C-alpha positions in Angstrom: 9.1 2.8 -12.1 8.7 -0.8 -13.5 6.2 -1.7 -15.7 4.7 -5.3 -14.4 5.1 -7.5 -17.5 1.3 -9.5 -18.2 -0.2 -11.2 -15.6 0.5 -14.9 -15.8 -1.7 -17.2 -17.1 -1.1 -19.6 -13.8 -3.1 -17.2 -11.9 -6.1 -17.5 -13.5 -6.1 -21.4 -11.9 -6.5 -19.6 -8.1 -8.6 -22.3 -5.6 -9.3 -19.0 -4.1 -12.4 -17.5 -4.1 -10.9 -14.1 -6.2 -12.1 -10.4 -5.3 -15.0 -9.1 -6.7 -14.8 -5.2 -7.2 -17.6 -2.6 -7.4 -18.1 -0.9 -10.2 -16.5 1.9 -9.1 -13.3 0.3 -8.3 -13.2 -1.3 -11.9 -13.6 2.4 -13.6 -10.9 3.5 -10.5 -8.3 0.7 -12.4 -8.9 1.8 -15.2 -7.4 5.3 -14.4 -5.2 3.8 -12.6 -3.5 2.0 -15.0 -2.9 5.2 -17.4 -2.1 7.1 -14.6 1.0 4.1 -13.4 1.5 4.4 -17.9 2.1 8.2 -17.6 4.1 7.6 -14.8 6.0 5.4 -16.7 6.3 6.7 -20.4 8.8 7.8 -22.5 9.2 11.7 -21.9 8.6 11.9 -26.1 5.2 10.5 -24.9 4.2 13.8 -23.3 4.8 11.6 -19.9 6.3 13.5 -17.1 5.7 13.1 -13.5 3.8 16.5 -13.0 1.1 14.5 -14.8 0.6 12.6 -12.3 1.3 15.7 -9.6 -1.3 17.4 -11.7 -4.3 14.8 -9.9 -3.1 15.3 -6.7 -3.3 19.8 -7.0 -6.6 19.8 -9.2 -8.2 19.5 -5.6 -9.0 17.1 -2.5 -11.9 15.6 -3.8 -10.5 15.1 -8.0 -9.3 11.6 -8.4 -10.6 10.2 -4.9 -12.7 7.3 -5.2 -14.1 5.5 -2.1 -14.3 1.9 -3.2 -10.1 1.9 -3.7 -10.4 3.6 0.5 -12.1 0.7 1.3 -9.3 -1.7 0.1 -7.7 -0.8 3.9 -7.4 -2.8 5.9 -7.4 -1.2 9.6 -6.9 -4.4 11.4 -5.2 -3.7 14.9 -2.1 -7.1 14.7 -1.5 -6.1 10.4 2.3 -6.7 11.1 3.1 -5.1 7.4 1.2 -1.9 8.4 2.6 1.1 10.5 0.3 3.7 12.6 -2.9 3.8 14.2 -5.8 1.8 12.6 -7.7 4.2 13.0 -5.7 7.4 11.9 -7.6 9.2 9.4 -5.8 8.6 6.3 -4.1 5.5 5.0 -1.1 5.2 2.4 -1.1 1.6 0.7 1.6 0.8 -1.7 2.2 -1.7 -3.6 5.6 -3.2 -4.4 8.7 -4.8 -4.8 11.4 -5.9 -2.9 14.0 -5.7 -6.6 12.4 -2.2 -8.3 15.5 0.3 -7.6 12.3 2.8 -7.5 10.4 1.0 -4.6 13.6 1.2 -2.6 14.2 5.5 -3.3 10.8 5.9 -2.0 11.7 3.5 1.0 15.1 4.6 1.6 14.4 9.3 0.8 10.9 9.8 1.5 9.0 7.3 3.5 10.7 8.1 6.8 9.9 11.4 6.4 6.6 10.3 6.0 6.4 8.5 9.3 8.4 11.0 11.2 5.6 13.5 10.1 2.5 12.0 9.8 2.3 8.5 10.8 4.0 9.4 14.6 1.1 12.0 15.4 -1.5 9.4 14.6 -2.3 11.3 11.0 -1.2 8.3 9.1 -1.4 4.4 8.9 1.4 2.9 6.2 0.1 -0.8 4.6 2.2 -2.5 2.7 1.2 -4.6 -0.1 3.2 -7.1 -1.4 3.3 -7.0 -5.5 6.3 -8.6 -6.5 6.6 -8.3 -10.7 10.2 -9.6 -11.4 10.2 -13.3 -11.0 11.2 -16.0 -8.6 13.4 -13.9 -6.4 10.5 -11.1 -6.1 8.2 -13.5 -4.9 11.2 -15.3 -2.9 11.7 -11.9 -1.3 8.0 -11.2 -0.6 7.6 -13.8 1.4 10.4 -13.6 2.9 9.5 -10.4 4.4 6.0 -11.7 5.1 8.2 -14.7 7.2 10.1 -11.7 8.9 6.9 -10.2 9.9 5.2 -13.2 11.7 8.1 -12.1 14.4 7.5 -8.6 14.5 10.1 -7.8 12.0 8.8 -6.9 9.0 10.1 -3.4 8.7 13.4 -3.6 10.0 13.7 -6.2 7.0 11.6 -3.8 4.6 15.0 -1.2 5.7 17.5 -3.7 5.1 16.3 -5.5 2.1 16.0 -2.4 0.5 19.1 -0.5 1.9 21.3 1.2 -0.6 22.7 -1.9 -2.8 20.9 -4.6 -1.3 19.0 -5.5 -4.5 22.0 -6.1 -6.6 23.3 -8.7 -3.7 20.2 -10.8 -5.1 17.4 -12.4 -2.8 18.6 -15.9 -2.6 18.0 -18.0 0.4 21.3 -17.5 1.7 20.7 -14.0 1.8 17.2 -13.8 2.8 18.0 -15.4 5.6 21.0 -13.2 6.4 18.8 -10.3 5.8 16.6 -11.5 8.4 19.3 -12.2 10.8 20.6 -8.7 9.8 16.9 -7.7 11.3 16.7 -9.6 14.2 14.2 -11.8 13.5 14.3 -14.0 16.4 13.7 -17.5 14.7 16.0 -18.0 12.1 14.6 -21.6 11.0 11.2 -20.8 11.5 11.6 -18.1 9.6 12.7 -20.3 6.5 9.7 -22.5 7.2 7.4 -19.9 6.9 9.0 -18.2 4.0 8.3 -21.5 2.5 4.8 -22.3 3.7 1.6 -22.2 2.5 0.1 -18.9 4.0 2.7 -17.3 3.1 2.3 -18.4 -0.5 -1.5 -17.4 -0.1 -0.2 -13.7 1.5 1.9 -12.8 -1.3 -0.9 -14.1 -3.6 -3.8 -12.1 -1.8 -2.1 -8.5 -2.0 -1.1 -9.4 -5.7 -4.2 -10.2 -7.2 -5.5 -7.0 -4.8 -3.1 -5.2 -7.0 -3.9 -6.1 -10.6 -7.6 -6.2 -9.6 -7.3 -1.9 -9.0 -5.5 -2.2 -12.3 -1.9 -1.1 -10.8 0.7 -2.0 -13.8 3.6 -0.5 -12.5 6.1 -0.5 -9.5 5.6 1.2 -6.8 2.1 2.1 -6.8 0.0 4.2 -4.2 -3.5 4.7 -2.6 -4.1 7.7 -0.6 -7.8 7.6 1.3 -8.8 5.8 -2.4 -6.8 8.4 -4.3 -3.7 6.6 -7.2 -0.9 8.1 -6.9 2.1 6.4 -9.0 5.4 6.1 -8.9 8.4 7.5 -6.7 7.1 10.6 -6.6 8.5 13.9 -5.1 8.1 13.8 -1.3 5.3 16.9 -2.2 3.9 14.3 -3.5 2.9 12.6 -0.7 2.5 15.5 1.5 0.0 17.2 -0.7 -2.0 13.5 -1.0 -2.2 12.7 3.0 -2.9 17.0 4.2 -6.0 16.9 1.4 -7.5 13.6 2.9 -7.0 14.2 6.8 -8.5 18.1 5.7 -11.2 15.6 4.2 -11.4 13.5 6.4 -11.8 16.1 8.9 -15.0 17.4 7.2 -16.7 14.4 6.2 -16.2 13.7 10.2 -17.2 17.5 11.9 -20.2 16.8 8.8 -21.4 13.6 9.8 -21.0 14.9 14.0 -23.4 18.1 13.1 -25.9 15.8 11.3 -25.8 13.5 14.3 -26.2 16.1 16.8 -29.3 18.0 14.9 -31.0 14.8 14.5 -30.1 12.5 17.0 -31.5 15.3 20.6 -34.6 15.8 18.0 -35.7 12.2 17.0 -34.2 9.4 19.1 -36.7 8.0 20.8 -36.0 7.1 24.7 -35.5 3.1 23.7 -32.7 4.2 20.9 -31.4 7.1 24.1 -30.9 4.9 26.6 -28.8 1.9 24.2 -26.8 4.6 23.3 
């Protein structure tokens, strides 16, 4: 999986309010960076995909950071998300359209996850643009956001990650062609939106979030606060999603039991009426 270059110094000059992370996120960021390194380090360093799979097989609560889970936006109108806003599991993906491993995940793994988990309401997928390969990466990220404003993000995503697509580059004419292929209805608006300040701000916000949690490679994922680095085997994602769904179910049941046990005996008449 490609590793991101050093964070550009120009980012320090951002006029927008910086993201503030709790101590738990800082700790998790260090872990995420380590997991990313292990996922991308050469075999001679003792790394392999099993080093990341082990984090998932360790147990439902191992390697899960509640502060990272809170990064899920769960906005009903999010154009760059798939699935119910109240789905018990949220997979956040930080990716670059010029990343070959991101394309592999998009083609080989994601469609099966959508069919198995998104369609039945278990999973929500939230996309984060995390361009790390220069100007064309940035342009493709902005273009994907612009396609999303006309309800065609996922169609653009599919076209941009098609086999051989990234080799054709992401120049202006190519991006317009991809938008046409994706069925974007107003191509002139698409071009304006791609070059606009709103697209640049949205992409920058996603980038800052990715850097803030320690993502150092693409693709990087969070599954209800559990970091996963790289285009891992499908079993890694299904195991993580299954564990997250079971954990959410258990937490929900415990909360309901607690409310049922205390609510009927301690609630005042006024509180009961308010309910």
